[in-house]
N, C-alpha and C positions, 0 to 999 in steps of 0.2 A: 457438353450441357451450356445452354445459351442462356442467360438471366436477364432481365429486363426489369432493374429495380428502379424506383422513385416515387415519389409521393403521387396521392391521387391526383388525377388532373394532368399528369405529368407528359402524357403523350405515349406511355408504352405500350398500350393496345393499337392506336394510331401508329405505332413504328412497325409493330409485329403484322397488323394488314395490309400493309405497305411493301413488307418484305415478302407475305404470301404471294402477292401479286407478281411479282419478279418470278420468270421462268427457271425451273432447274435449281429451285434454292430449297434445300432438305434442311429444317429447322427442328425435323423432331417432334415431338409432343408438344402443345401448348396448354397450361394450365394459368386459368384466370382466376385469381382469388374471387374476383365478381362476380364471376360465373357459378364458382362454386357455394358463394354466399346464398345466390338468386336460385338455386336449385334447392339447399338446404331450407330455404324459408319457403319454397313453394310446394316441393314434396315432402320435408321433414326428414329424409335421408339421403345420402351420397351417393350416386351409381357413377363409380369410377370409369367403364366402360364407355359413359359419355364423353372421358378424357381421352380415350383411347389406351387405357391400361385395363391389363387383364389380371385379377385377382380375386381368389376367393374370398368368401366371408371369415374361412378358417382362418387363412394366412393372415388377415386384418386382425383378427382377435389373440392369435399368437403373438404377433408383432408388437402389441399395446400391452399384455401380458406380461411377456417378457422386458420391456421398456420401462425407461422411469416415469414414463407418462400413465403406467397402469393405477386405476383409482386407488386399488389397496395401497400402492406405496405412495399414495398421495393421501391417505387417510380420509380417501371418498368410498363413498358406496359402490361395490363391486359389480356393475353392470352386465357383465359378461354370467356370472353366476346366478343374478337375480331374474334373467330371461330363461334359466332352464327350470322353474318350476311350473 
Protein backbone atom coordinates (compact mmCIF):
# COMPACT_ATOMS: atom_id res chain seq x y z
CA UNK A 1 0.00 0.00 0.00
CA UNK A 2 1.20 3.47 -0.83
CA UNK A 3 -0.28 6.45 0.96
CA UNK A 4 0.05 10.05 -0.12
CA UNK A 5 -0.93 12.07 2.92
CA UNK A 6 -0.88 15.78 3.54
CA UNK A 7 -3.07 18.84 3.91
CA UNK A 8 -5.24 20.16 1.11
CA UNK A 9 -3.22 21.82 -1.62
CA UNK A 10 0.05 20.13 -0.66
CA UNK A 11 0.44 18.41 -4.05
CA UNK A 12 -0.64 14.83 -3.37
CA UNK A 13 -2.66 14.52 -6.58
CA UNK A 14 0.04 16.30 -8.60
CA UNK A 15 2.68 13.84 -7.36
CA UNK A 16 0.42 10.88 -8.09
CA UNK A 17 -0.35 12.08 -11.62
CA UNK A 18 3.39 12.56 -12.18
CA UNK A 19 4.04 8.98 -11.10
CA UNK A 20 1.36 7.73 -13.50
CA UNK A 21 3.15 9.43 -16.38
CA UNK A 22 6.24 7.29 -15.73
CA UNK A 23 6.33 3.99 -17.63
CA UNK A 24 6.21 0.64 -15.87
CA UNK A 25 5.12 2.08 -12.53
CA UNK A 26 2.41 0.04 -10.83
CA UNK A 27 0.79 2.12 -8.13
CA UNK A 28 -2.29 -0.08 -7.73
CA UNK A 29 -5.59 1.66 -7.11
CA UNK A 30 -5.81 5.37 -6.47
CA UNK A 31 -8.61 6.60 -4.25
CA UNK A 32 -8.87 10.36 -3.93
CA UNK A 33 -11.08 11.76 -1.18
CA UNK A 34 -11.90 14.78 -3.37
CA UNK A 35 -13.20 12.47 -6.12
CA UNK A 36 -15.29 10.55 -3.59
CA UNK A 37 -16.78 13.78 -2.24
CA UNK A 38 -17.53 15.02 -5.76
CA UNK A 39 -19.28 11.77 -6.69
CA UNK A 40 -21.37 11.84 -3.51
CA UNK A 41 -22.41 15.44 -4.07
CA UNK A 42 -23.28 14.87 -7.72
CA UNK A 43 -24.90 11.43 -7.62
CA UNK A 44 -25.85 11.07 -3.92
CA UNK A 45 -24.25 7.62 -3.84
CA UNK A 46 -20.79 6.13 -4.20
CA UNK A 47 -19.99 3.66 -6.97
CA UNK A 48 -16.84 1.89 -5.83
CA UNK A 49 -16.38 0.36 -9.29
CA UNK A 50 -15.29 3.84 -10.43
CA UNK A 51 -12.28 3.43 -8.15
CA UNK A 52 -11.38 -0.07 -9.34
CA UNK A 53 -12.92 -1.74 -6.30
CA UNK A 54 -15.18 -4.73 -6.89
CA UNK A 55 -17.59 -5.13 -3.99
CA UNK A 56 -21.23 -6.08 -3.65
CA UNK A 57 -23.77 -4.06 -1.68
CA UNK A 58 -24.33 -7.00 0.66
CA UNK A 59 -20.59 -7.08 1.46
CA UNK A 60 -20.62 -3.40 2.42
CA UNK A 61 -23.77 -3.81 4.50
CA UNK A 62 -22.30 -6.84 6.27
CA UNK A 63 -19.08 -4.93 7.03
CA UNK A 64 -20.89 -1.97 8.57
CA UNK A 65 -23.37 -4.13 10.49
CA UNK A 66 -20.46 -5.94 12.11
CA UNK A 67 -18.27 -2.89 12.66
CA UNK A 68 -18.24 -0.21 15.33
CA UNK A 69 -19.58 2.13 12.62
CA UNK A 70 -22.96 0.36 12.58
CA UNK A 71 -25.70 2.94 13.27
CA UNK A 72 -27.27 0.76 15.97
CA UNK A 73 -23.94 0.64 17.83
CA UNK A 74 -23.73 4.44 17.63
CA UNK A 75 -27.32 4.96 18.84
CA UNK A 76 -28.37 6.18 15.39
CA UNK A 77 -31.16 5.12 13.04
CA UNK A 78 -30.49 1.71 11.50
CA UNK A 79 -30.66 2.65 7.82
CA UNK A 80 -30.21 -0.96 6.69
CA UNK A 81 -33.43 -2.11 8.34
CA UNK A 82 -35.31 1.05 7.36
CA UNK A 83 -34.65 0.38 3.65
CA UNK A 84 -36.22 -3.09 3.82
CA UNK A 85 -39.76 -1.80 4.49
